[in-house]
C-alpha positions as semicolon CSV with decimal commas, in nm:
position;residue;x (nm);y (nm);z (nm)
1;X;10,671;19,804;10,782
2;X;10,444;20,081;10,912
3;X;10,139;19,894;10,788
4;X;10,250;19,579;10,971
5;X;10,286;19,776;11,297
6;X;9,942;19,933;11,255
7;X;9,780;19,599;11,179
8;X;9,956;19,437;11,474
9;X;9,837;19,713;11,708
10;X;9,480;19,687;11,576
11;X;9,485;19,307;11,609
12;X;9,615;19,321;11,965
13;X;9,348;19,574;12,064
14;X;9,076;19,370;11,893
15;X;9,186;19,050;12,066
16;X;9,182;19,209;12,413
17;X;8,819;19,315;12,368
18;X;8,716;18,949;12,317
19;X;8,363;19,022;12,203
20;X;8,146;18,717;12,132
21;X;8,059;18,638;11,772
22;X;7,731;18,793;11,654
23;X;7,583;18,532;11,422
24;X;7,340;18,664;11,166
25;X;7,141;18,343;11,139
26;X;7,074;18,028;11,338
27;X;7,220;17,685;11,274
28;X;6,883;17,574;11,135
29;X;6,882;17,865;10,889
30;X;7,239;17,780;10,790
31;X;7,136;17,422;10,721
32;X;6,864;17,550;10,488
33;X;7,070;17,820;10,314
34;X;7,392;17,618;10,294
35;X;7,242;17,273;10,253
36;X;7,543;17,126;10,072
37;X;7,783;17,244;10,344
38;X;7,567;17,145;10,643
39;X;7,442;16,789;10,587
40;X;7,166;16,671;10,819
41;X;7,292;16,414;11,071
42;X;7,065;16,122;11,151
C-alpha cells in the first residue's frame, strides 16, 4: 500500500513536469537499426 502511494505521488509529479521526449536517435537511424520494425514506405 505504501509503495502504491509513493509510485502514485512520483507519477503525478512526473506528469506535471511534462518534459518532451529526448530521442537518442533520428527516425532515419531507427529505420537502419530496426529495419524489420520500420519498413520503408514508397
